[in-house]
C-alpha positions as CSV (number, residue, x, y, z in Angstrom):
1,M,114.1,334.1,70.1
2,G,114.6,330.1,70.0
3,T,114.6,327.9,67.1
4,H,111.6,325.5,66.6
5,L,112.6,322.1,66.7
6,F,110.7,321.2,63.6
7,S,111.6,324.4,61.7
8,E,114.0,324.2,58.7
9,G,117.7,324.7,59.0
10,S,120.9,324.6,56.8
11,I,124.3,323.7,57.1
12,R,126.8,325.4,54.4
13,G,123.5,325.7,52.1
14,V,122.6,322.1,52.8
15,A,118.7,322.5,53.5
16,L,117.6,320.2,56.5
17,K,113.7,319.8,57.2
18,N,114.1,320.0,60.9
19,R,116.4,320.5,63.7
20,I,116.8,316.9,64.4
21,V,120.2,314.8,63.6
22,R,121.1,311.4,63.6
23,S,124.5,311.3,65.5
24,A,126.9,308.8,64.3
25,T,127.1,305.5,65.8
26,W,128.6,302.2,65.2
27,E,126.1,300.3,63.1
28,G,128.0,297.0,62.4
29,M,126.1,296.6,58.9
30,C,129.1,296.7,56.2
31,D,130.9,294.0,55.0
32,S,134.5,292.9,55.8
33,E,135.8,295.1,52.9
34,G,133.9,298.0,54.7
35,S,131.2,298.3,52.0
36,P,127.4,298.8,53.3
37,T,125.2,295.9,53.3
38,G,121.4,295.9,52.6
39,R,120.7,296.2,56.2
40,L,122.5,299.4,56.5
41,I,120.4,300.8,53.7
42,D,117.3,299.7,54.8
43,L,118.3,301.3,58.3
44,Y,119.1,304.7,56.7
45,R,115.8,304.4,54.8
46,A,113.6,303.7,57.8
47,L,115.5,306.7,59.4
48,C,114.7,309.2,56.3
49,R,111.0,307.9,56.5
50,G,111.0,308.6,60.1
51,G,111.4,312.1,59.7
52,V,115.2,312.7,60.8
53,G,116.5,315.8,59.1
54,L,120.2,314.7,58.7
55,I,122.1,311.2,59.2
56,V,125.4,311.3,60.2
57,T,126.7,307.6,59.3
58,G,128.6,305.4,61.7
59,Y,132.2,306.2,62.0
60,T,133.6,305.5,58.7
61,Y,137.6,304.7,58.5
62,V,139.7,307.0,55.9
63,R,142.4,304.1,56.3
64,A,142.4,300.2,56.5
65,D,144.7,300.5,59.6
66,G,142.0,302.7,61.5
67,K,139.5,300.3,61.8
68,E,138.2,299.7,65.6
69,L,135.6,297.2,65.2
70,P,134.0,294.7,62.6
71,G,131.3,295.7,60.4
72,T,132.6,299.1,60.1
73,M,132.1,301.3,56.9
74,G,135.3,302.0,55.0
75,I,135.9,305.1,52.4
76,H,139.7,304.2,52.3
77,S,139.5,302.8,48.5
78,D,138.0,304.0,45.4
79,D,136.9,300.3,45.3
80,R,134.2,301.3,47.6
81,L,132.3,304.0,46.1
82,P,130.1,301.8,43.8
83,A,128.7,300.3,47.3
84,L,128.7,304.1,49.0
85,K,126.6,305.7,45.9
86,T,124.1,303.1,46.1
87,L,123.8,304.1,49.9
88,T,123.5,307.8,49.3
89,R,121.2,307.3,46.2
90,A,118.8,305.4,48.7
91,V,118.8,308.2,51.2
92,H,118.2,311.0,48.8
93,E,115.4,309.0,47.1
94,E,114.0,309.1,50.7
95,G,114.4,312.8,50.7
96,G,117.0,312.4,53.4
97,R,120.3,314.4,53.7
98,I,123.5,312.5,54.8
99,F,126.9,313.1,55.9
100,C,129.8,310.9,56.2
101,Q,131.6,310.6,59.4
102,L,135.4,310.4,58.5
103,F,137.5,308.9,61.4
104,H,140.8,307.0,62.1
105,G,140.9,304.9,65.5
106,G,144.5,305.8,66.2
107,G,145.4,303.9,69.4
108,R,142.1,302.7,69.7
109,A,142.3,300.7,66.2
110,S,142.3,296.9,66.6
111,S,145.0,294.9,65.2
112,R,142.2,291.9,65.0
113,E,140.7,294.2,62.6
114,T,143.6,295.7,60.6
115,G,146.6,293.2,61.3
116,A,148.7,296.1,62.3
117,R,149.8,297.5,65.3
118,P,147.8,300.6,66.3
119,L,149.3,304.3,65.5
120,A,148.8,307.0,68.2
121,P,150.5,310.5,68.8
122,S,152.0,308.7,71.6
123,E,152.8,305.3,73.0
124,I,150.5,305.6,75.5
125,K,148.0,302.9,76.0
126,D,144.6,304.0,77.4
127,A,143.0,302.4,80.5
128,T,140.6,300.3,78.2
129,S,142.5,300.2,74.7
130,R,143.3,296.5,73.8
131,E,147.3,297.0,73.1
132,S,149.7,299.8,73.3
133,P,150.2,301.9,69.9
134,R,153.2,302.7,68.1
135,A,154.1,306.6,68.2
136,M,153.6,308.0,64.8
137,S,156.4,309.5,63.0
138,E,156.1,312.8,61.1
139,Q,155.6,310.9,57.9
140,D,153.0,308.6,59.5
141,I,151.3,312.1,60.4
142,L,151.4,313.6,56.9
143,D,150.2,310.2,55.3
144,L,147.0,310.5,57.7
145,V,146.3,313.9,57.0
146,T,146.4,313.0,53.3
147,A,144.1,310.0,54.1
148,F,141.3,312.1,55.8
149,A,141.7,314.3,52.8
150,H,141.3,311.6,50.3
151,G,138.5,310.0,52.3
152,A,136.4,313.6,52.1
153,G,137.0,313.6,48.5
154,R,135.5,310.1,48.0
155,A,132.6,311.1,50.2
156,R,131.7,313.8,47.9
157,R,132.1,311.7,44.8
158,A,130.0,309.2,46.4
159,G,127.0,311.7,46.8
160,F,127.3,312.5,50.5
161,D,125.9,315.8,51.3
162,G,128.6,316.7,53.5
163,V,131.6,315.3,56.0
164,Q,131.8,315.0,59.7
165,L,135.5,314.6,61.0
166,H,135.4,312.6,64.2
167,G,137.3,314.5,66.7
168,A,135.7,313.0,70.0
169,H,135.4,309.9,72.2
170,G,139.3,309.3,72.1
171,Y,140.0,308.6,68.4
172,L,142.9,309.8,66.4
173,I,142.2,313.6,66.2
174,N,140.9,313.7,69.8
175,Q,144.2,311.8,71.2
176,F,146.5,314.6,69.4
177,L,144.3,317.2,71.2
178,S,144.3,315.6,74.7
179,P,147.4,315.8,76.9
180,L,146.3,312.3,78.3
181,T,147.2,311.0,75.0
182,N,149.7,313.3,73.6
183,A,152.9,313.5,75.0
184,R,154.6,314.6,72.1
185,K,157.8,316.9,72.1
186,D,158.0,318.1,68.5
187,A,155.5,320.6,66.9
188,Y,152.3,318.5,67.4
189,G,152.6,318.1,71.3
190,G,152.9,320.3,74.2
191,S,150.8,323.6,74.2
192,L,147.3,323.5,73.1
193,N,148.6,325.2,69.9
194,H,150.7,322.5,68.9
195,R,148.1,319.5,69.8
196,M,145.8,321.3,67.5
197,R,148.2,321.2,64.7
198,F,147.1,317.6,63.2
199,L,143.5,318.9,63.2
200,R,144.3,322.0,61.3
201,E,146.2,320.1,58.5
202,V,143.1,317.6,58.6
203,C,140.9,320.7,58.1
204,D,143.2,322.5,55.7
205,A,143.8,319.3,53.5
206,V,140.1,318.4,53.4
207,R,138.8,321.8,52.5
208,R,141.6,321.6,49.6
209,E,140.2,318.4,48.6
210,V,136.6,319.2,48.6
211,G,136.6,322.9,47.6
212,P,135.0,325.9,49.5
213,S,131.3,325.3,48.8
214,Y,131.1,321.5,50.0
215,P,129.9,321.0,53.9
216,V,132.7,320.0,56.4
217,S,131.7,319.5,60.1
218,I,133.1,318.2,63.2
219,K,132.1,316.3,66.1
220,L,134.2,317.6,69.0
221,T,134.5,316.3,72.4
222,A,133.9,319.4,74.8
223,A,136.0,317.5,77.5
224,D,137.4,314.1,78.1
225,N,135.9,314.2,81.7
226,I,139.1,312.9,83.3
227,P,141.6,314.4,85.5
228,G,144.4,315.9,83.5
229,G,142.9,315.6,80.1
230,F,141.2,317.8,77.3
231,T,139.0,320.6,79.0
232,L,136.1,322.7,78.3
233,E,137.9,325.8,78.1
234,E,140.6,324.2,75.3
235,A,137.5,323.1,73.5
236,V,136.4,326.7,73.4
237,T,139.7,327.6,71.9
238,V,139.6,325.0,69.4
239,A,136.4,325.8,68.5
240,R,137.2,329.4,67.9
241,N,140.0,327.9,65.6
242,L,137.7,325.7,63.7
243,E,135.5,328.4,62.7
244,A,138.6,330.6,61.4
245,W,139.6,327.4,59.3
246,G,136.2,327.3,57.8
247,I,134.5,324.6,59.7
248,D,130.8,324.6,58.9
249,A,129.2,323.1,61.8
250,I,130.1,321.7,65.2
251,E,128.4,318.8,66.9
252,V,129.3,318.7,70.8
253,S,129.8,315.9,72.7
254,S,132.1,314.8,75.5
255,G,133.9,312.1,77.4
256,T,135.8,309.0,76.2
257,V,135.2,305.3,77.3
258,D,137.6,305.8,80.2
259,A,135.6,308.6,81.6
260,G,133.2,305.8,83.0
261,E,129.9,307.5,84.1
262,E,130.7,310.7,82.5
263,G,131.6,309.0,78.9
264,P,129.7,309.9,75.6
265,A,126.9,307.6,76.0
266,R,126.0,307.8,79.6
267,R,123.2,305.2,81.3
268,N,119.9,305.6,83.0
269,I,118.4,308.7,81.1
270,D,115.2,308.3,83.2
271,S,113.9,311.7,83.6
272,P,113.9,315.4,82.0
273,E,116.6,316.4,84.2
274,R,119.4,313.7,83.0
275,E,118.8,314.7,79.4
276,A,120.7,317.0,77.2
277,Y,123.9,316.4,79.4
278,N,126.5,318.1,76.8
279,A,124.1,321.4,76.7
280,P,125.9,323.6,79.0
281,C,129.3,322.6,77.0
282,A,127.2,323.4,73.8
283,R,125.9,326.6,75.3
284,R,129.5,327.9,76.1
285,I,130.8,327.0,72.8
286,K,128.1,328.3,70.9
287,S,128.6,331.6,72.9
288,E,132.3,331.9,71.4
289,V,131.4,330.9,67.6
290,T,128.9,331.7,64.9
291,V,128.7,328.6,62.9
292,P,125.8,326.1,63.5
293,I,126.3,323.9,66.8
294,I,124.5,320.5,66.8
295,V,124.3,319.2,70.5
296,V,124.2,315.4,71.3
297,G,123.7,313.6,74.6
298,G,120.7,312.0,76.3
299,F,117.7,313.7,74.4
300,R,114.7,311.7,75.0
301,S,111.6,314.3,74.7
302,P,110.9,317.0,72.6
303,K,110.1,319.3,75.5
304,V,113.9,319.0,76.4
305,G,115.0,319.5,72.9
306,E,112.7,322.4,72.3
307,K,114.2,324.0,75.7
308,T,117.8,323.5,74.7
309,L,117.2,325.5,71.4
310,E,115.1,328.1,72.9
311,K,118.0,328.7,75.7
312,E,120.3,329.1,72.4
313,S,122.6,326.2,73.5
314,A,122.5,324.7,70.1
315,D,120.9,325.3,66.5
316,F,120.4,321.5,66.2
317,I,120.1,318.6,68.7
318,A,121.4,315.1,68.0
319,L,120.4,311.6,69.2
320,S,121.9,308.2,68.5
321,R,120.6,305.5,70.8
322,P,116.8,306.1,71.0
323,F,116.6,305.7,67.0
324,I,118.1,302.2,67.4
325,R,114.9,301.3,68.7
326,E,112.7,303.9,67.4
327,P,114.0,304.9,63.9
328,D,110.6,306.9,63.5
329,L,110.9,309.0,66.6
330,V,110.7,311.8,64.8
331,R,107.4,311.3,63.4
332,K,105.9,310.2,66.9
333,W,107.2,313.4,68.3
334,E,105.7,315.6,65.3
335,A,102.2,313.6,66.2
336,D,102.9,313.7,70.1
337,R,105.0,316.3,71.9
338,T,104.5,314.2,75.2
339,H,105.8,311.0,73.4
340,R,109.1,310.1,75.4
341,A,111.5,307.8,73.7
342,L,111.3,304.3,74.5
343,C,115.2,304.1,74.8
344,I,116.1,303.2,78.5
345,S,120.0,303.8,78.1
346,C,121.0,300.7,79.3
347,N,123.6,300.4,76.3
348,G,123.0,297.1,75.7
349,C,122.6,297.8,72.0
350,F,126.3,297.5,71.3
351,L,127.2,294.1,72.9
352,P,125.0,291.7,70.5
353,G,125.6,293.8,67.4
354,I,129.2,292.4,67.2
355,K,128.2,288.9,67.2
356,E,125.2,289.3,65.2
357,G,126.2,291.4,62.3
358,G,124.3,294.7,63.5
359,I,123.3,296.7,66.3
360,R,120.1,296.4,67.8
361,C,118.0,297.1,70.8
362,V,117.9,294.5,73.1
363,Q,114.6,295.7,74.7
364,V,112.5,295.0,72.2
365,G,110.2,292.2,72.9
366,K,110.6,292.4,76.5
367,D,108.1,294.8,76.9
């Protein structure tokens, strides 16, 4: 029996009013120190009022050298706590729930933002990354495991309802998992069991930091969608291990920016047949684990979302780009089950935001 899109759900005891998640996206609405501005708080208030069951923040760097883009949120210092508490308080005042997505850019971090050469599992430059990274020493690895744990601890103290580890889209955790970016010869490279070691140490350290009852989830790449990269069957193995390590939910995505048309944010989602492009991967992973599965990727209509839940491909659906144009999309779906999101999947929303200090839909006003 499928679960209704607008029925209540929960993740590790956090009650959610429906099965619709705002998936993480870079918003570019934080100051140079990584503190959220009033614009970001207003955006999250609008998402709550618009009916979203759970907000996952834009990727939030756990250490200053992990930053990729300007305006990104940081949770790398206790100095950020007052501003982060203001953010979570605003969400809770609107009756919303919010998880903080914890990430480090690894080889995709930008020295323009950090002032330092990027760190990565190996000295391998991705096709679209800006510069060649420095291979991490074992001490670097241990230090970053600690940074993830401390970031999770700050998230809890700041009032976030849970955290999500970013294990997708070519960032640090994904870089360790993928043979395309991990050529290490030590205990952190080679076999999948070794490539999973960094993730396991992060999971263990985060759990020790936040305790047994605080929700810890992950956004996991189901496949790199690049020849020779991380595969779906490897993702299934990782998912099984994540469940054994105590993860509370898995959001399934796929692709990296190097995957072209099979990247994380695909273009031209102009028909129901092109929606839910990660649902087959999510269903495969869901068949192997019992923790809640969230699936992101091209949802534009409630009918496709309902069908995804009915087919037991996932327990929750997640959207990102449509909420940039319509933060009240869930309310529109509740009122009209035939309403199709106005997002045309042009991906123009990201480009002006870097210059203008915040992501926005470039189609608004063109209709």
